[in-house]
C-alpha positions as a Python dict, from the first residue, in 0.01 Angstrom:
ca = {
    (1, 'X'): (0, 0, 0),
    (2, 'X'): (23, 211, 263),
    (3, 'X'): (326, 192, 501),
    (4, 'X'): (387, 358, 807),
    (5, 'X'): (601, 385, 1123),
    (6, 'X'): (892, 220, 910),
    (7, 'X'): (1174, 152, 1168),
    (8, 'X'): (1396, -96, 984),
    (9, 'X'): (1770, -126, 905),
    (10, 'X'): (1931, -385, 685),
    (11, 'X'): (2020, -667, 865),
    (12, 'X'): (1878, -571, 1190),
    (13, 'X'): (1521, -650, 1337),
    (14, 'X'): (1238, -384, 1277),
    (15, 'X'): (889, -335, 1242),
    (16, 'X'): (649, -215, 992),
    (17, 'X'): (318, -98, 1000),
    (18, 'X'): (94, -175, 633),
    (19, 'X'): (-232, -155, 511),
    (20, 'X'): (-320, -337, 202),
    (21, 'X'): (-501, -202, -70),
    (22, 'X'): (-555, -379, -377),
    (23, 'X'): (-442, -743, -467),
    (24, 'X'): (-117, -707, -574),
    (25, 'X'): (-12, -534, -223),
    (26, 'X'): (-166, -870, -44),
    (27, 'X'): (114, -1080, -312),
    (28, 'X'): (391, -864, -184),
    (29, 'X'): (260, -922, 208),
    (30, 'X'): (266, -1290, 82),
    (31, 'X'): (651, -1282, -24),
    (32, 'X'): (772, -1062, 250),
    (33, 'X'): (598, -1269, 562),
    (34, 'X'): (824, -1569, 628),
    (35, 'X'): (799, -1864, 922),
    (36, 'X'): (942, -1674, 1210),
    (37, 'X'): (811, -1316, 1187),
    (38, 'X'): (538, -1229, 1458),
    (39, 'X'): (196, -1041, 1272),
    (40, 'X'): (20, -799, 1525),
    (41, 'X'): (-367, -749, 1363),
    (42, 'X'): (-696, -723, 1445),
    (43, 'X'): (-889, -1055, 1446),
    (44, 'X'): (-1237, -1183, 1552),
    (45, 'X'): (-1257, -1545, 1742),
    (46, 'X'): (-1524, -1734, 1854),
    (47, 'X'): (-1489, -1769, 2243),
    (48, 'X'): (-1757, -1966, 2471),
    (49, 'X'): (-1879, -1822, 2741),
    (50, 'X'): (-1975, -2043, 3073),
    (51, 'X'): (-2308, -1966, 3239),
    (52, 'X'): (-2447, -2031, 3537),
    (53, 'X'): (-2646, -2332, 3494),
    (54, 'X'): (-2500, -2640, 3206),
    (55, 'X'): (-2549, -2415, 2901),
    (56, 'X'): (-2276, -2245, 2747),
    (57, 'X'): (-2265, -1943, 2472),
    (58, 'X'): (-2076, -1906, 2197),
    (59, 'X'): (-2025, -1560, 2075),
    (60, 'X'): (-1722, -1390, 1813),
    (61, 'X'): (-1510, -1158, 1991),
    (62, 'X'): (-1296, -888, 1802),
    (63, 'X'): (-939, -851, 1980),
    (64, 'X'): (-593, -758, 1848),
    (65, 'X'): (-352, -1039, 1836),
    (66, 'X'): (-3, -1065, 1782),
    (67, 'X'): (116, -1468, 1653),
    (68, 'X'): (490, -1606, 1563),
    (69, 'X'): (431, -1705, 1195),
    (70, 'X'): (452, -2085, 1166),
    (71, 'X'): (291, -2137, 830),
    (72, 'X'): (159, -1902, 551),
    (73, 'X'): (-125, -2116, 510),
    (74, 'X'): (-305, -1959, 180),
    (75, 'X'): (-339, -1649, -28),
    (76, 'X'): (-689, -1620, -213),
    (77, 'X'): (-598, -1405, -467),
    (78, 'X'): (-950, -1370, -607),
    (79, 'X'): (-1094, -1334, -272),
    (80, 'X'): (-825, -1105, -202),
    (81, 'X'): (-744, -1268, 143),
    (82, 'X'): (-422, -1367, 294),
    (83, 'X'): (-426, -1673, 615),
    (84, 'X'): (-175, -1686, 816),
    (85, 'X'): (-102, -1944, 1095),
    (86, 'X'): (74, -1947, 1411),
    (87, 'X'): (85, -1941, 1777),
    (88, 'X'): (-59, -1634, 2008),
    (89, 'X'): (259, -1426, 2200),
    (90, 'X'): (42, -1172, 2384),
    (91, 'X'): (-144, -1219, 2658),
    (92, 'X'): (-482, -1195, 2629),
    (93, 'X'): (-831, -1300, 2831),
    (94, 'X'): (-972, -1443, 2567),
    (95, 'X'): (-674, -1683, 2395),
    (96, 'X'): (-396, -1846, 2608),
    (97, 'X'): (-56, -1770, 2552),
    (98, 'X'): (87, -2059, 2273),
    (99, 'X'): (-253, -2107, 2153),
    (100, 'X'): (-246, -2168, 1734),
    (101, 'X'): (-441, -1902, 1586),
    (102, 'X'): (-523, -1801, 1220),
    (103, 'X'): (-503, -1452, 1143),
    (104, 'X'): (-687, -1334, 808),
    (105, 'X'): (-529, -1008, 637),
    (106, 'X'): (-752, -836, 408),
    (107, 'X'): (-743, -481, 243),
    (108, 'X'): (-790, -217, 386),
    (109, 'X'): (-694, -388, 768),
    (110, 'X'): (-365, -263, 866),
    (111, 'X'): (-137, -470, 1076),
    (112, 'X'): (249, -518, 1160),
    (113, 'X'): (514, -742, 1054),
    (114, 'X'): (789, -781, 1255),
    (115, 'X'): (1123, -947, 1177),
    (116, 'X'): (1431, -1027, 1339),
    (117, 'X'): (1650, -973, 1026),
    (118, 'X'): (1525, -752, 736),
    (119, 'X'): (1747, -923, 448),
    (120, 'X'): (1814, -715, 142),
    (121, 'X'): (1530, -914, -54),
    (122, 'X'): (1262, -828, 223),
    (123, 'X'): (1346, -451, 195),
    (124, 'X'): (1332, -437, -165),
    (125, 'X'): (987, -633, -156),
    (126, 'X'): (887, -359, 103),
    (127, 'X'): (1003, -55, -146),
    (128, 'X'): (850, -193, -433),
    (129, 'X'): (479, -234, -205),
    (130, 'X'): (513, 105, -110),
    (131, 'X'): (533, 231, -464),
    (132, 'X'): (246, 426, -526),
    (133, 'X'): (226, 345, -860),
    (134, 'X'): (214, -47, -838),
    (135, 'X'): (-165, -80, -951),
    (136, 'X'): (-244, -347, -1221),
    (137, 'X'): (-224, -99, -1545),
    (138, 'X'): (-347, -389, -1822),
    (139, 'X'): (-642, -536, -1862),
    (140, 'X'): (-699, -796, -2078),
    (141, 'X'): (-1043, -938, -2196),
    (142, 'X'): (-989, -1287, -2342),
    (143, 'X'): (-1273, -1417, -2536),
    (144, 'X'): (-1416, -1647, -2803),
    (145, 'X'): (-1831, -1692, -2859),
    (146, 'X'): (-2014, -1768, -2541),
    (147, 'X'): (-1694, -1745, -2316),
    (148, 'X'): (-1480, -1438, -2164),
    (149, 'X'): (-1238, -1401, -1897),
    (150, 'X'): (-1141, -997, -1786),
    (151, 'X'): (-780, -1016, -1650),
    (152, 'X'): (-618, -744, -1440),
    (153, 'X'): (-223, -816, -1538),
    (154, 'X'): (-54, -610, -1191),
    (155, 'X'): (361, -559, -1176),
    (156, 'X'): (331, -909, -962),
    (157, 'X'): (-25, -1096, -979),
    (158, 'X'): (-270, -1145, -1256),
    (159, 'X'): (-590, -1151, -1104),
    (160, 'X'): (-930, -1288, -1283),
    (161, 'X'): (-1183, -1051, -1250),
    (162, 'X'): (-1465, -1217, -1413),
    (163, 'X'): (-1555, -1497, -1638),
    (164, 'X'): (-1872, -1477, -1819),
    (165, 'X'): (-2007, -1782, -2017),
    (166, 'X'): (-2320, -1810, -2217),
    (167, 'X'): (-2458, -2092, -2438),
    (168, 'X'): (-2489, -1988, -2833),
    (169, 'X'): (-2672, -2186, -3044),
    (170, 'X'): (-2551, -2240, -3397),
    (171, 'X'): (-2513, -1993, -3640),
    (172, 'X'): (-2663, -2106, -3968),
    (173, 'X'): (-3010, -2259, -3997),
    (174, 'X'): (-3352, -2167, -3847),
    (175, 'X'): (-3147, -2097, -3521),
    (176, 'X'): (-2951, -1773, -3661),
    (177, 'X'): (-3226, -1544, -3495),
    (178, 'X'): (-3129, -1688, -3153),
    (179, 'X'): (-2779, -1687, -3221),
    (180, 'X'): (-2778, -1323, -3275),
    (181, 'X'): (-3003, -1251, -2955),
    (182, 'X'): (-2767, -1474, -2742),
    (183, 'X'): (-2429, -1330, -2889),
    (184, 'X'): (-2620, -989, -2810),
    (185, 'X'): (-2687, -1081, -2447),
    (186, 'X'): (-2355, -1225, -2411),
    (187, 'X'): (-2163, -928, -2507),
    (188, 'X'): (-2390, -711, -2262),
    (189, 'X'): (-2278, -952, -2003),
    (190, 'X'): (-1928, -888, -2090),
    (191, 'X'): (-1957, -530, -2124),
    (192, 'X'): (-2134, -512, -1779),
    (193, 'X'): (-1834, -681, -1634),
    (194, 'X'): (-1581, -459, -1799),
    (195, 'X'): (-1764, -163, -1669),
    (196, 'X'): (-1798, -297, -1294),
    (197, 'X'): (-1363, -406, -1324),
    (198, 'X'): (-1182, -141, -1555),
    (199, 'X'): (-1079, 202, -1380),
    (200, 'X'): (-919, 398, -1690),
    (201, 'X'): (-805, 621, -1395),
    (202, 'X'): (-543, 325, -1332),
    (203, 'X'): (-567, 101, -1624),
    (204, 'X'): (-342, 250, -1920),
    (205, 'X'): (-411, -13, -2181),
    (206, 'X'): (-718, -254, -2224),
    (207, 'X'): (-676, -517, -2473),
    (208, 'X'): (-930, -740, -2639),
    (209, 'X'): (-785, -1044, -2775),
    (210, 'X'): (-1022, -1358, -2962),
    (211, 'X'): (-998, -1567, -3239),
    (212, 'X'): (-1140, -1485, -3533),
    (213, 'X'): (-1392, -1169, -3541),
    (214, 'X'): (-1508, -1189, -3193),
    (215, 'X'): (-1320, -957, -3077),
    (216, 'X'): (-1415, -685, -3362),
    (217, 'X'): (-1788, -752, -3297),
    (218, 'X'): (-1789, -687, -2937),
    (219, 'X'): (-1566, -381, -2956),
    (220, 'X'): (-1842, -227, -3196),
    (221, 'X'): (-2070, -314, -2934),
    (222, 'X'): (-1893, -180, -2661),
    (223, 'X'): (-1862, 165, -2868),
    (224, 'X'): (-2183, 218, -2970),
    (225, 'X'): (-2368, 117, -2601),
    (226, 'X'): (-2097, 383, -2494),
    (227, 'X'): (-2211, 647, -2723),
    (228, 'X'): (-2618, 511, -2679),
    (229, 'X'): (-2588, 493, -2285),
    (230, 'X'): (-2307, 786, -2244),
    (231, 'X'): (-2080, 567, -2052),
    (232, 'X'): (-1788, 861, -2018),
    (233, 'X'): (-1525, 592, -1916),
    (234, 'X'): (-1562, 441, -2254),
    (235, 'X'): (-1578, 748, -2507),
    (236, 'X'): (-1286, 894, -2303),
    (237, 'X'): (-1094, 664, -2329),
    (238, 'X'): (-1166, 428, -2651),
    (239, 'X'): (-802, 523, -2762),
    (240, 'X'): (-684, 284, -2492),
    (241, 'X'): (-881, -26, -2594),
    (242, 'X'): (-683, -235, -2872),
    (243, 'X'): (-772, -525, -3049),
    (244, 'X'): (-535, -867, -3074),
    (245, 'X'): (-562, -1200, -3195),
    (246, 'X'): (-544, -1459, -2976),
    (247, 'X'): (-590, -1850, -3012),
    (248, 'X'): (-911, -1928, -2792),
    (249, 'X'): (-1080, -1759, -2534),
    (250, 'X'): (-955, -1961, -2224),
    (251, 'X'): (-707, -1816, -1977),
    (252, 'X'): (-394, -1971, -2128),
    (253, 'X'): (-399, -1755, -2407),
    (254, 'X'): (-269, -1464, -2210),
    (255, 'X'): (94, -1557, -2286),
    (256, 'X'): (-9, -1505, -2669),
    (257, 'X'): (-128, -1178, -2592),
    (258, 'X'): (202, -1058, -2349),
    (259, 'X'): (406, -1178, -2639),
    (260, 'X'): (199, -991, -2905),
    (261, 'X'): (486, -690, -2995),
    (262, 'X'): (195, -415, -3027),
    (263, 'X'): (123, -489, -2638),
    (264, 'X'): (480, -531, -2529),
    (265, 'X'): (530, -172, -2683),
    (266, 'X'): (256, -55, -2485),
    (267, 'X'): (344, -194, -2141),
    (268, 'X'): (731, -188, -2195),
    (269, 'X'): (784, -62, -1836),
    (270, 'X'): (612, -267, -1659),
    (271, 'X'): (724, -544, -1457),
    (272, 'X'): (556, -801, -1629),
    (273, 'X'): (668, -706, -1987),
    (274, 'X'): (1015, -712, -1827),
    (275, 'X'): (982, -1032, -1723),
    (276, 'X'): (817, -1187, -2089),
    (277, 'X'): (1126, -1001, -2245),
    (278, 'X'): (1357, -1158, -2037),
    (279, 'X'): (1229, -1488, -2075),
    (280, 'X'): (1244, -1449, -2471),
    (281, 'X'): (1586, -1360, -2438),
    (282, 'X'): (1687, -1629, -2281),
    (283, 'X'): (1492, -1904, -2497),
    (284, 'X'): (1640, -1731, -2793),
    (285, 'X'): (1983, -1793, -2638),
    (286, 'X'): (1907, -2162, -2572),
    (287, 'X'): (1796, -2194, -2891),
    (288, 'X'): (2048, -1999, -3074),
    (289, 'X'): (2366, -2016, -2830),
    (290, 'X'): (2298, -2304, -2604),
    (291, 'X'): (2639, -2270, -2446),
    (292, 'X'): (2538, -1908, -2343),
    (293, 'X'): (2253, -2032, -2135),
    (294, 'X'): (2163, -2261, -1856),
    (295, 'X'): (1938, -2325, -1552),
    (296, 'X'): (1902, -2535, -1289),
    (297, 'X'): (2039, -2421, -911),
    (298, 'X'): (2366, -2599, -957),
    (299, 'X'): (2419, -2519, -1304),
    (300, 'X'): (2393, -2136, -1224),
    (301, 'X'): (2576, -2156, -896),
    (302, 'X'): (2871, -2316, -1108),
    (303, 'X'): (2819, -2043, -1384),
    (304, 'X'): (2836, -1744, -1111),
    (305, 'X'): (3136, -1875, -940),
    (306, 'X'): (3329, -1830, -1299),
    (307, 'X'): (3141, -1475, -1299),
    (308, 'X'): (2965, -1585, -1594),
    (309, 'X'): (2592, -1477, -1524),
    (310, 'X'): (2520, -1159, -1722),
    (311, 'X'): (2137, -1176, -1628),
    (312, 'X'): (1983, -1420, -1326),
    (313, 'X'): (1600, -1507, -1414),
    (314, 'X'): (1448, -1662, -1049),
    (315, 'X'): (1106, -1741, -915),
    (316, 'X'): (993, -1546, -604),
    (317, 'X'): (872, -1913, -490),
    (318, 'X'): (1276, -1990, -411),
    (319, 'X'): (1240, -1711, -142),
    (320, 'X'): (931, -1898, 13),
    (321, 'X'): (1134, -2156, 172),
    (322, 'X'): (1044, -2260, 497),
    (323, 'X'): (1434, -2366, 545),
    (324, 'X'): (1616, -2034, 627),
    (325, 'X'): (1958, -2111, 487),
    (326, 'X'): (1772, -2219, 170),
    (327, 'X'): (1621, -1851, 188),
    (328, 'X'): (1913, -1722, 250),
    (329, 'X'): (2146, -1889, -37),
    (330, 'X'): (1921, -1726, -279),
    (331, 'X'): (1922, -1418, -115),
    (332, 'X'): (2316, -1422, -141),
    (333, 'X'): (2315, -1551, -490),
    (334, 'X'): (2073, -1216, -597),
    (335, 'X'): (2316, -994, -398),
    (336, 'X'): (2635, -1144, -544),
    (337, 'X'): (2514, -1147, -934),
    (338, 'X'): (2407, -755, -881),
    (339, 'X'): (2762, -700, -689),
    (340, 'X'): (2926, -859, -986),
    (341, 'X'): (2734, -585, -1277),
    (342, 'X'): (2457, -842, -1367),
    (343, 'X'): (2123, -800, -1436),
    (344, 'X'): (1831, -1002, -1201),
    (345, 'X'): (1494, -1091, -1272),
    (346, 'X'): (1287, -1186, -987),
    (347, 'X'): (976, -1350, -1152),
    (348, 'X'): (619, -1390, -1015),
    (349, 'X'): (485, -1698, -986),
    (350, 'X'): (120, -1603, -1054),
    (351, 'X'): (243, -1472, -1389),
    (352, 'X'): (227, -1670, -1743),
    (353, 'X'): (640, -1619, -1733),
    (354, 'X'): (669, -1707, -1398),
    (355, 'X'): (485, -2047, -1450),
    (356, 'X'): (680, -2082, -1747),
    (357, 'X'): (1009, -2043, -1576),
    (358, 'X'): (898, -2269, -1250),
    (359, 'X'): (867, -2539, -1530),
    (360, 'X'): (1281, -2525, -1581),
    (361, 'X'): (1341, -2553, -1177),
    (362, 'X'): (1291, -2158, -1124),
    (363, 'X'): (1653, -2039, -1167),
    (364, 'X'): (1813, -2024, -1487),
    (365, 'X'): (2096, -1729, -1670),
    (366, 'X'): (2180, -1587, -1967),
    (367, 'X'): (2594, -1567, -1946),
    (368, 'X'): (2848, -1370, -2025),
    (369, 'X'): (3034, -1623, -2259),
    (370, 'X'): (3005, -1962, -2306),
    (371, 'X'): (3066, -2264, -2089),
    (372, 'X'): (3016, -2565, -2271),
    (373, 'X'): (3135, -2773, -1994),
    (374, 'X'): (2799, -2691, -1782),
    (375, 'X'): (2680, -3017, -2010),
    (376, 'X'): (2914, -3276, -1822),
    (377, 'X'): (2813, -3107, -1430),
    (378, 'X'): (2470, -3319, -1317),
    (379, 'X'): (2199, -3083, -1240),
}
């Protein structure tokens, strides 16, 4: 994210000009923009022009609009577009004041975000967005015979870059030659997508995962083709490509890959890995010493009142509440836990670990000491 014209003080109004450059950036923007903010950006609007006769003509006009946000309508992570809807607050010959308009925020298109109050979480989100190391540094190829997904695991978002599917005939009997040629075509399509989406100047590790020997066969195909075609990015970075087992080639198997100790050691400093570890610690505590773990807003709140929260796990979904007071409640909780010496992990709802946490209310805690009395409090 490119951030400029930065005039912000905590707890006060301020504006910032931003330009998203990758999918992670748009995810940060999605978390930053709330109802009540204003956004100024270049947009296109269809304008009806009256002619002297009965006919009228419509044309698309490029203009700058500033809207007061009422809804963050849609985040399209595949198309890398964020749509926000609100009322126009800037006089314009084509759009009347108070008219509704949907702005589309896209990669490489700057915009200005203004907030009445920049709270601590919004400032932290902006700081992370400005981090030049924020791009996806892990690519995972999940595959089985005839199916493959190429996924980029970034700091805050997992993006499906490609889905490759090919019909593979049965391996045995008279169709064995058809099987071999179909598998070769399938590997070639996966290789083409791999070359298109994997930039080793950014990616620190590329994982190929599958059940059985599909990963080994594709890896062999990849290296042979790299030598034959002199594909320098693969030849020079083959040490970054590692193989692990997964139960299937479907996307849900990404959780298994991120749980693999070999992978965790390679990506140990990434936000995704920290989230996975924290969630593993929580579930381990729930299993072994359940009095030192809790989940649900009420239980976590009571635990914090007793200064018992050692590690707070919370999803970013809870900060996108349209109710300003509800959002502020969670902002205050995060700040208070930090002030009391606790650790806070804010999980991305677009990572598998964030999805797991969301299934248990989106908020949980590992406690400093046992609180068996929590069992008597309704969640």
